[in-house]
MIFI-47115 format. One record per residue: x, y, z of N, C-alpha, C in turn; residue number from 1; residue in one letter. Coordinates in pm, 1 decimal. Example, Ala and Ser with C-alpha at 12.3 -4.5 7.8 and 13.67 -1.06 7.14 Angstrom:
// MIFI-47115
BAGU        n.u        n.v        n.w       ca.u       ca.v       ca.w        c.u        c.v        c.w     k   r
BAGU     1319.0     -569.0      780.0     1230.0     -450.0      780.0     1320.0     -330.0      780.0     1   a
BAGU     1285.0     -225.0      708.0     1367.0     -106.0      714.0     1290.0        3.0      787.0     2   s
***
This chain:
// MIFI-47115
BAGU        n.u        n.v        n.w       ca.u       ca.v       ca.w        c.u        c.v        c.w     k   r
BAGU      223.8     -991.8     -570.1      111.0     -927.9     -503.8        6.4     -885.7     -606.6     1   m
BAGU     -118.3     -904.7     -570.2     -227.8     -858.1     -654.1     -238.9     -706.4     -640.0     2   n
BAGU     -212.9     -635.7     -748.2     -209.1     -489.6     -742.1     -344.6     -430.3     -704.9     3   k
BAGU     -452.3     -490.1     -756.1     -585.6     -437.1     -727.7     -622.2     -456.3     -581.0     4   a
BAGU     -598.0     -576.1     -528.2     -628.3     -602.7     -387.4     -543.7     -515.1     -296.4     5   t
BAGU     -416.6     -499.9     -331.6     -327.7     -414.9     -252.3     -379.4     -271.7     -248.2     6   t
BAGU     -420.9     -219.4     -363.9     -472.7      -82.4     -366.6     -600.8      -70.0     -284.1     7   k
BAGU     -684.7     -173.0     -286.9     -807.4     -170.1     -206.2     -773.6     -160.1      -57.1     8   d
BAGU     -675.7     -239.2      -13.7     -635.8     -236.2      127.8     -576.8     -100.4      163.2     9   i
BAGU     -490.0      -50.5       77.5     -429.4       80.0      105.1     -533.7      190.8      108.5    10   w
BAGU     -633.4      180.6       21.3     -738.9      282.3       20.6     -815.6      280.8      152.7    11   q
BAGU     -838.0      160.9      207.3     -906.4      149.9      336.3     -826.3      215.6      448.5    12   q
BAGU     -694.7      224.4      430.0     -607.6      287.7      529.6     -575.0      433.2      494.3    13   h
BAGU     -647.0      487.0      395.2     -631.6      628.2      356.1     -488.7      662.8      315.3    14   n
BAGU     -424.5      570.0      246.4     -289.7      595.5      196.6     -297.6      659.4       57.5    15   l
BAGU     -195.5      734.5       17.9     -203.9      814.0     -106.0     -190.5      729.0     -232.6    16   p
BAGU     -294.3      732.4     -315.9     -299.5      650.7     -436.6     -347.9      733.3     -554.9    17   l
BAGU     -303.2      696.4     -674.2     -361.9      753.8     -794.8     -490.6      678.2     -827.0    18   s
BAGU     -588.9      744.4     -889.9     -715.0      676.8     -922.2     -693.4      566.3    -1024.6    19   p
BAGU     -779.7      464.6    -1019.3     -763.2      350.6    -1109.4     -895.8      280.0    -1131.5    20   s
BAGU     -901.1      199.4    -1237.9    -1014.4      111.6    -1267.6     -957.7      -21.2    -1316.4    21   v
BAGU    -1042.5     -124.0    -1316.6    -1002.2     -255.9    -1363.8    -1068.5     -286.7    -1497.2    22   l
BAGU     -996.2     -357.7    -1582.4    -1049.0     -400.5    -1712.0    -1028.8     -551.0    -1725.3    23   a
BAGU    -1138.9     -624.9    -1744.7    -1132.9     -770.3    -1753.8    -1131.9     -814.4    -1899.6    24   k
BAGU    -1054.2     -917.9    -1927.2    -1042.3     -967.7    -2063.4    -1179.7    -1009.9    -2115.0    25   v
BAGU    -1207.4     -975.2    -2240.6    -1333.7    -1012.2    -2302.5    -1448.2     -919.4    -2271.8    26   g
BAGU    -1425.1     -817.8    -2188.6    -1529.8     -722.5    -2154.8    -1493.5     -583.9    -2206.6    27   q
BAGU    -1595.7     -503.3    -2226.3    -1573.6     -366.1    -2270.0    -1497.0     -289.8    -2161.9    28   q
BAGU    -1390.6     -218.1    -2198.1    -1318.4     -139.8    -2096.8    -1410.9      -41.9    -2026.8    29   p
BAGU    -1392.1      -19.9    -1898.5    -1479.5       71.2    -1823.8    -1455.5      216.4    -1863.5    30   p
BAGU    -1551.6      301.3    -1828.7    -1531.4      445.0    -1847.3    -1419.8      491.6    -1754.2    31   d
BAGU    -1336.2      579.4    -1804.5    -1223.4      630.7    -1726.5    -1244.8      780.1    -1706.9    32   i
BAGU    -1257.2      821.7    -1580.8    -1290.1      961.8    -1553.1    -1172.1     1040.5    -1497.5    33   d
BAGU    -1049.8      986.8    -1515.7     -932.2     1062.9    -1473.7     -846.0     1090.6    -1597.1    34   f
BAGU     -767.4     1196.7    -1592.3     -697.1     1242.3    -1713.0     -577.1     1155.0    -1749.6    35   p
BAGU     -536.4     1166.0    -1874.4     -411.2     1107.9    -1920.7     -294.5     1182.2    -1855.3    36   l
BAGU     -176.0     1116.7    -1851.0     -142.6      984.1    -1903.2     -197.7      872.3    -1815.2    37   p
BAGU     -208.6      752.7    -1874.8     -253.4      634.4    -1802.8     -142.8      529.0    -1803.0    38   w
BAGU     -142.3      448.6    -1699.8      -55.6      331.0    -1695.2     -144.9      207.7    -1693.7    39   a
BAGU     -114.3      111.4    -1778.9     -192.2      -12.5    -1788.0     -102.0     -127.2    -1744.9    40   v
BAGU     -148.6     -205.2    -1645.2      -63.8     -307.2    -1584.0     -140.7     -437.6    -1563.9    41   k
BAGU      -77.9     -552.5    -1589.3     -136.5     -678.2    -1541.7     -137.2     -675.7    -1389.0    42   p
BAGU     -242.3     -728.0    -1326.3     -251.8     -709.4    -1181.2     -161.5     -803.3    -1101.6    43   i
BAGU     -107.8     -908.1    -1165.0      -29.4    -1005.2    -1088.6      118.7    -1008.6    -1124.6    44   l
BAGU      159.9     -937.1    -1226.9      299.6     -944.3    -1270.5      387.9     -847.7    -1191.8    45   e
BAGU      517.0     -879.3    -1188.2      616.3     -790.6    -1130.1      718.4     -750.7    -1234.2    46   g
BAGU      821.8     -678.1    -1189.9      933.3     -637.2    -1276.3      889.4     -554.1    -1396.1    47   s
BAGU      774.9     -486.7    -1384.0      721.1     -400.2    -1490.1      686.1     -476.7    -1617.1    48   s
BAGU      666.7     -607.4    -1607.1      630.4     -688.5    -1723.1      486.9     -656.4    -1764.9    49   i
BAGU      468.1     -632.0    -1894.9      334.7     -609.1    -1949.2      278.6     -471.0    -1925.9    50   g
BAGU      360.2     -378.4    -1876.6      311.8     -243.5    -1847.1      325.5     -153.4    -1969.6    51   i
BAGU      223.0      -72.5    -1992.7      226.8       29.1    -2098.1      192.4      164.3    -2037.2    52   s
BAGU      258.6      267.6    -2085.1      227.0      404.0    -2043.2      166.7      476.6    -2162.6    53   k
BAGU       46.8      531.1    -2145.0      -29.5      586.7    -2256.2      -40.7      738.2    -2246.6    54   l
BAGU      -19.6      802.7    -2360.3      -41.1      946.7    -2370.8     -168.4      977.8    -2448.2    55   e
BAGU     -229.4      875.3    -2510.0     -350.9      894.4    -2589.5     -449.0      781.3    -2560.8    56   a
BAGU     -577.2      816.1    -2549.0     -679.9      716.1    -2518.6     -691.5      611.5    -2628.9    57   a
BAGU     -656.4      649.3    -2751.6     -667.6      556.5    -2864.1     -574.0      436.6    -2849.6    58   e
BAGU     -473.2      449.2    -2764.7     -377.1      339.9    -2746.1     -421.7      239.9    -2640.0    59   a
BAGU     -538.4      262.8    -2578.9     -580.1      178.7    -2466.6     -601.2       33.2    -2506.6    60   l
BAGU     -672.4        9.0    -2616.1     -703.5     -129.4    -2652.7     -577.0     -211.5    -2675.4    61   n
BAGU     -478.8     -152.6    -2741.5     -353.7     -224.3    -2765.3     -281.9     -252.5    -2633.7    62   k
BAGU     -282.2     -155.1    -2543.1     -217.2     -173.6    -2413.5     -286.5     -283.0    -2332.4    63   a
BAGU     -418.7     -288.7    -2340.0     -491.9     -394.2    -2269.8     -459.1     -531.5    -2327.4    64   l
BAGU     -446.4     -539.5    -2458.3     -410.0     -667.3    -2520.1     -275.0     -715.9    -2468.6    65   e
BAGU     -181.4     -622.7    -2451.1      -50.1     -659.4    -2396.9      -64.4     -709.3    -2253.3    66   v
BAGU     -136.5     -634.4    -2170.4     -152.4     -672.3    -2029.7     -225.7     -804.8    -2015.6    67   a
BAGU     -325.9     -827.8    -2099.3     -405.9     -950.4    -2090.6     -329.0    -1074.6    -2134.8    68   w
BAGU     -214.6    -1056.5    -2195.7     -130.5    -1172.3    -2225.8      -77.0    -1236.8    -2097.9    69   q
BAGU      -76.1    -1159.1    -1989.2      -18.2    -1206.6    -1863.5     -123.9    -1236.5    -1757.8    70   y
BAGU     -230.5    -1157.9    -1754.1     -337.0    -1176.6    -1655.7     -470.9    -1147.6    -1721.2    71   d
BAGU     -577.0    -1201.9    -1665.0     -710.5    -1178.2    -1719.3     -768.5    -1044.4    -1676.2    72   e
BAGU     -702.7     -979.5    -1582.0     -747.9     -848.7    -1534.9     -631.5     -750.9    -1544.7    73   v
BAGU     -659.6     -632.6    -1597.0     -559.1     -527.0    -1606.2     -601.8     -408.7    -1520.5    74   a
BAGU     -503.6     -344.3    -1462.6     -525.6     -222.7    -1384.4     -493.1     -103.0    -1472.5    75   l
BAGU     -588.2      -11.4    -1483.7     -565.1      114.4    -1555.1     -562.8      224.1    -1449.8    76   i
BAGU     -450.6      291.6    -1436.7     -443.2      396.5    -1336.0     -385.5      523.9    -1395.3    77   e
BAGU     -416.3      632.7    -1330.5     -361.3      760.0    -1374.9     -210.0      758.1    -1356.8    78   r
BAGU     -138.4      790.8    -1462.8        6.6      795.7    -1454.6       51.9      929.4    -1400.0    79   g
BAGU      113.8      927.3    -1284.8      161.9     1050.5    -1222.3      299.0     1084.5    -1280.1    80   i
BAGU      314.7     1207.4    -1323.8      442.8     1252.6    -1377.2      529.1     1302.9    -1262.1    81   e
BAGU      648.9     1247.7    -1249.6      736.4     1293.3    -1142.6      851.5     1198.6    -1118.7    82   g
BAGU      918.0     1216.2    -1005.6     1034.0     1135.4     -971.6      994.7     1005.6     -903.5    83   g
BAGU     1073.3      900.9     -929.6     1047.2      770.2     -869.3     1142.6      747.1     -752.4    84   e
BAGU     1086.1      696.1     -643.2     1160.6      673.5     -519.8     1122.2      537.6     -462.6    85   y
BAGU     1212.2      481.3     -383.9     1181.6      352.8     -322.6     1232.1      350.5     -179.0    86   t
BAGU     1156.2      281.6      -93.5     1191.7      267.5       47.7     1196.0      118.8       80.8    87   v
BAGU     1313.1       71.2      118.8     1326.5      -67.5      162.6     1301.4      -76.2      312.3    88   s
BAGU     1247.6     -189.8      353.9     1215.0     -213.3      494.7     1280.9     -343.4      538.0    89   i
BAGU     1345.8     -339.4      653.1     1415.4     -457.3      703.9     1396.2     -466.5      854.6    90   l
BAGU     1334.5     -575.4      897.1     1319.2     -604.7     1040.0     1260.2     -487.4     1118.5    91   n
BAGU     1152.7     -432.1     1064.4     1079.6     -328.3     1136.0     1134.7     -188.2     1122.2    92   g
BAGU     1236.4     -169.2     1038.5     1295.2      -36.9     1020.0     1301.6       -3.1      871.6    93   k
BAGU     1286.1      125.3      841.8     1301.4      170.3      703.8     1447.6      202.9      676.7    94   t
BAGU     1492.4      169.8      557.2     1627.8      201.7      513.0     1624.1      334.3      436.1    95   l
BAGU     1739.8      391.3      404.5     1741.1      520.6      335.2     1664.5      517.4      202.8    96   p
BAGU     1599.6      628.8      172.5     1524.3      642.0       47.4     1622.0      653.0      -69.3    97   v
BAGU     1590.4      583.9     -177.8     1670.2      591.1     -300.2     1584.2      650.2     -411.5    98   i
BAGU     1639.3      748.1     -481.8     1573.0      802.3     -600.7     1624.2      727.9     -723.6    99   q
BAGU     1532.9      698.8     -815.6     1566.5      625.4     -937.6     1551.8      719.1    -1056.4   100   i
BAGU     1656.8      730.3    -1135.6     1651.6      810.4    -1258.0     1685.6      720.9    -1376.0   101   k
BAGU     1599.6      724.2    -1476.5     1618.3      637.6    -1591.8     1595.1      714.3    -1720.5   102   t
BAGU     1661.4      671.7    -1825.3     1641.3      732.1    -1956.2     1530.7      666.3    -2035.5   103   g
BAGU     1457.5      572.1    -1974.2     1356.2      494.9    -2046.1     1215.9      553.4    -2035.7   104   q
BAGU     1200.1      666.6    -1967.5     1066.7      723.3    -1950.2     1004.9      683.5    -1817.9   105   g
BAGU     1018.4      557.5    -1780.5      981.7      513.0    -1646.8     1066.0      390.0    -1615.2   106   f
BAGU     1059.2      345.3    -1491.0     1146.2      238.3    -1443.4     1092.0      103.6    -1490.1   107   y
BAGU     1118.3       71.4    -1617.9     1063.1      -48.9    -1679.0     1161.3     -165.4    -1668.3   108   d
BAGU     1126.5     -277.4    -1731.3     1210.2     -397.7    -1724.0     1351.3     -370.1    -1775.4   109   y
BAGU     1359.9     -295.4    -1885.5     1490.2     -261.4    -1942.8     1576.0     -186.1    -1841.7   110   q
BAGU     1515.2      -87.3    -1775.6     1589.2       -6.5    -1678.4     1631.7      -88.5    -1557.8   111   s
BAGU     1546.3     -182.8    -1516.9     1572.7     -259.2    -1395.3     1682.5     -362.5    -1412.8   112   k
BAGU     1685.7     -428.5    -1529.2     1771.5     -545.9    -1540.9     1876.6     -539.5    -1651.2   113   y
BAGU     1859.0     -451.0    -1748.6     1947.2     -454.8    -1864.8     2028.2     -326.7    -1884.6   114   l
BAGU     1969.5     -213.0    -1854.0     2036.6      -85.4    -1881.1     2149.0      -59.9    -1781.5   115   a
BAGU     2252.1        7.6    -1829.6     2363.0       46.0    -1743.0     2362.5      195.4    -1711.4   116   n
BAGU     2262.7      268.4    -1763.0     2259.2      412.5    -1740.1     2154.3      453.7    -1637.3   117   d
BAGU     2085.5      356.6    -1576.1     1991.2      389.8    -1469.6     2069.3      438.5    -1348.1   118   t
BAGU     2024.1      550.0    -1290.5     2093.5      608.4    -1175.4     2013.8      583.8    -1047.7   119   q
BAGU     2086.2      549.8     -941.4     2026.6      528.0     -809.8     2092.0      627.1     -714.1   120   y
BAGU     2013.2      721.7     -664.1     2068.6      833.5     -588.8     2034.2      823.2     -440.6   121   l
BAGU     2136.5      822.7     -358.4     2120.1      827.4     -213.5     2241.7      900.6     -156.2   122   c
BAGU     2226.9     1017.7      -96.9     2101.2     1082.6      -61.5     2009.5     1103.1     -182.7   123   p
BAGU     1879.7     1096.8     -154.7     1780.9     1094.1     -262.0     1744.2     1231.8     -314.7   124   c
BAGU     1790.0     1338.7     -248.5     1760.6     1473.3     -295.4     1638.7     1536.9     -232.6   125   g
BAGU     1565.5     1462.8     -150.8     1450.1     1519.1      -81.5     1493.7     1586.7       48.1   126   l
BAGU     1409.1     1673.7       98.7     1434.7     1731.2      230.2     1422.0     1621.9      336.0   127   s
BAGU     1477.9     1646.6      453.4     1465.8     1549.1      562.1     1319.5     1520.3      593.5   128   d
BAGU     1237.7     1625.4      591.2     1095.8     1607.9      622.9     1026.0     1521.1      519.1   129   a
BAGU     1054.6     1545.3      390.4      991.0     1465.9      285.0     1040.2     1321.1      287.8   130   d
BAGU     1168.7     1301.5      317.4     1220.6     1165.0      324.5     1156.5     1089.3      440.5   131   e
BAGU     1145.6     1153.4      554.7     1081.7     1089.0      670.3      934.4     1059.4      641.6   132   k
BAGU      868.8     1148.8      568.3      729.0     1126.2      532.7      714.4     1002.8      444.7   133   s
BAGU      803.8      987.8      345.4      800.2      868.7      259.9      823.2      742.2      341.4   134   l
BAGU      919.6      747.4      431.3      949.2      630.0      513.7      829.8      593.0      601.4   135   q
BAGU      761.5      693.3      653.2      643.7      667.3      736.7      532.3      602.4      655.0   136   k
BAGU      505.5      657.0      535.8      400.8      600.3      450.8      438.5      458.5      408.4   137   i
BAGU      566.8      437.4      377.2      612.6      304.2      337.4      586.0      202.2      447.3   138   a
BAGU      615.6      238.0      570.7      592.1      145.8      681.3      442.8      120.9      700.6   139   m
BAGU      361.3      224.3      684.3      216.2      207.0      694.9      164.8      112.8      585.7   140   q
BAGU      215.2      130.5      463.6      173.0       45.8      352.1      216.3      -98.6      373.8   141   a
BAGU      336.8     -116.4      423.3      393.4     -248.5      451.7      310.8     -319.6      558.8   142   f
BAGU      281.0     -247.9      665.4      206.1     -305.9      777.1       61.7     -335.8      738.0   143   t
BAGU        3.2     -248.9      655.8     -138.3     -263.0      619.4     -167.5     -395.1      550.4   144   a
BAGU      -73.5     -444.3      469.7      -99.5     -569.5      398.1      -50.6     -692.0      475.4   145   i
BAGU        1.7     -670.6      595.9       46.5     -782.1      677.7      183.9     -834.7      641.9   146   g
BAGU      264.9     -754.0      573.5      399.8     -797.5      536.5      489.6     -803.1      660.2   147   a
BAGU      592.7     -886.7      652.8      684.5     -903.2      765.2      828.6     -911.9      715.6   148   k
BAGU      919.7     -881.8      802.9     1064.8     -899.0      788.2     1127.5     -803.6      687.2   149   t
BAGU     1092.8     -818.4      558.8     1159.9     -735.5      458.9     1065.8     -707.9      342.8   150   w
BAGU     1096.9     -601.9      270.2     1016.9     -565.3      154.1     1063.2     -431.4      100.9   151   g
BAGU      995.1     -386.9       -3.0     1028.8     -258.5      -64.4      900.9     -192.9     -113.6   152   r
BAGU      887.6      -64.5      -87.2      768.5       10.8     -126.7      811.6      119.8     -224.2   153   v
BAGU      743.8      125.2     -338.8      780.7      218.5     -445.0      680.6      333.2     -453.9   154   d
BAGU      733.9      451.5     -482.1      654.1      573.8     -488.4      685.4      651.3     -615.1   155   f
BAGU      593.3      741.2     -649.0      623.8      848.8     -742.0      580.0      978.9     -675.5   156   i
BAGU      661.8     1081.6     -688.4      630.9     1213.0     -632.9      604.1     1309.1     -747.4   157   l
BAGU      491.4     1379.7     -740.8      458.0     1472.4     -848.1      539.2     1601.5     -834.8   158   d
BAGU      509.4     1699.0     -918.8      589.5     1821.9     -922.6      582.2     1900.4     -792.4   159   k
BAGU      479.3     1874.6     -711.2      465.8     1941.5     -581.6      519.8     1855.7     -467.1   160   d
BAGU      588.3     1746.1     -502.7      641.6     1650.8     -404.9      532.0     1579.0     -326.5   161   n
BAGU      412.5     1571.2     -384.8      306.0     1490.4     -325.4      331.4     1344.2     -360.6   162   t
BAGU      338.2     1255.3     -260.2      370.3     1115.0     -289.6      247.5     1032.8     -327.3   163   p
BAGU      269.5      936.9     -416.4      167.8      838.4     -452.9      232.6      700.4     -447.5   164   y
BAGU      165.8      607.4     -382.7      215.5      470.4     -379.0      202.3      406.0     -516.3   165   l
BAGU      307.8      338.6     -559.7      303.0      262.3     -684.1      274.1      115.7     -656.3   166   l
BAGU      360.1       52.0     -578.3      339.3      -88.4     -545.2      432.0     -128.8     -432.5   167   e
BAGU      409.5     -250.2     -383.6      495.1     -307.1     -280.2      555.0     -436.6     -332.8   168   i
BAGU      678.8     -460.0     -297.6      748.1     -583.6     -333.2      777.5     -659.2     -204.4   169   n
BAGU      707.0     -769.4     -182.5      725.3     -845.1      -58.5      841.4     -943.0      -66.9   170   t
BAGU      890.6     -967.5     -187.9     1014.6    -1044.4     -206.4     1098.0     -966.7     -308.6   171   v
BAGU     1159.1     -857.0     -266.2     1229.9     -771.2     -361.7     1353.4     -838.3     -419.6   172   p
BAGU     1396.5     -786.1     -533.9     1510.5     -843.6     -603.7     1639.0     -837.9     -522.3   173   g
BAGU     1726.4     -933.2     -550.0     1855.4     -940.9     -480.2     1967.8     -958.6     -581.9   174   m
BAGU     1957.8     -888.1     -695.1     2061.4     -894.2     -797.7     2156.9     -775.7     -783.0   175   t
BAGU     2253.9     -768.2     -873.4     2349.7     -657.3     -870.6     2282.6     -524.3     -901.3   176   s
BAGU     2164.8     -527.2     -966.9     2091.4     -405.4     -999.0     1981.5     -376.3     -896.9   177   h
BAGU     1968.8     -459.0     -794.9     1852.4     -451.1     -706.9     1867.6     -344.0     -599.5   178   s
BAGU     1752.6     -289.3     -560.9     1750.4     -174.3     -471.0     1765.0     -211.7     -324.2   179   l
BAGU     1712.6     -326.2     -285.1     1721.9     -366.5     -144.4     1867.7     -380.0      -99.2   180   m
BAGU     1952.8     -452.1     -172.4     2093.8     -458.5     -131.0     2163.1     -322.8     -132.6   181   p
BAGU     2123.4     -235.1     -225.8     2182.7     -100.8     -228.4     2150.5      -24.9     -100.8   182   m
BAGU     2022.8      -27.7      -61.8     1981.4       44.7       58.3     2047.7      -13.3      182.2   183   a
BAGU     2058.9     -145.9      187.5     2123.4     -209.6      302.2     2270.8     -171.4      309.7   184   a
BAGU     2337.0     -165.5      194.2     2479.1     -129.6      192.0     2501.4       11.1      245.3   185   a
BAGU     2408.3      101.8      216.2     2419.3      239.0      266.9     2413.6      239.7      419.3   186   i
BAGU     2341.8      143.2      475.7     2332.8      129.6      621.2     2446.3       45.8      679.3   187   e
BAGU     2539.8        3.8      593.9     2655.0      -70.7      642.3     2639.7     -221.4      640.2   188   g
BAGU     2533.2     -271.5      576.0     2511.4     -415.9      567.0     2554.6     -465.2      429.3   189   l
BAGU     2655.4     -552.6      424.2     2690.6     -611.4      295.5     2589.0     -719.9      260.8   190   d
BAGU     2605.7     -782.3      144.6     2504.8     -876.4       96.3     2485.7     -993.1      193.0   191   f
BAGU     2596.1    -1050.0      241.5     2585.4    -1164.0      333.3     2513.1    -1124.7      461.9   192   d
BAGU     2545.4    -1007.3      514.2     2481.0     -961.2      637.3     2332.0     -936.6      615.3   193   a
BAGU     2297.1     -886.6      497.1     2156.0     -864.8      464.5     2080.4     -996.9      462.5   194   l
BAGU     2137.0    -1095.9      395.2     2070.8    -1226.7      387.4     2052.8    -1286.2      526.8   195   v
BAGU     2154.3    -1276.1      610.6     2144.4    -1329.6      746.7     2039.4    -1254.2      828.5   196   l
BAGU     2030.8    -1123.0      808.5     1930.9    -1044.2      880.9     1789.6    -1087.6      843.2   197   a
BAGU     1770.6    -1121.0      715.8     1639.1    -1168.1      670.5     1609.0    -1306.2      728.0   198   i
BAGU     1706.0    -1395.8      721.4     1684.6    -1533.8      765.0     1667.4    -1545.5      915.8   199   l
BAGU     1733.7    -1457.7      989.9     1734.2    -1470.3     1135.6     1619.5    -1398.0     1203.8   200   n
BAGU     1538.6    -1325.0     1127.0     1428.8    -1250.8     1190.0     1321.3    -1347.5     1240.7   201   d
***
């Protein structure tokens, strides 16, 4: 999914987003009027490939060089400090919210595919009201972009439990470390049943 286009659509639907700007390869980076930390991302990559998290503005050019190795446009957005959560969606219903805890600073490629110390918590630790709110926003975000059947919507919640959409995965991972099968298993669907539910929709 194109992260910039997705954010534009979500903004039109008044969904909660952190501020962002785009930086094109070969052009002067735009003025940034939101505070650090910043996250710099290639707009077309997944699995946290090419992402940098910045605590100092002086690191921006290097982070853009990394992102531009993958795409000609990079997204610079305000990095929200807080807990990471994900909501899987299957056949028109939201699955239980999972909280992600990692020792890597954020849920990067290492945490997703290589680390064995990443924690996936369900129950997620939120109140029932906050969990239902995340599920509602996830379904709105999913529907807004025209997604169907299955997907996963990722969030970060700040210190006040205010949610911000991170991204949507319209073909989420199905590995032993993947969140969609975990959420389905909590609902009583094993891997084979999950695959059949996707194929039969």
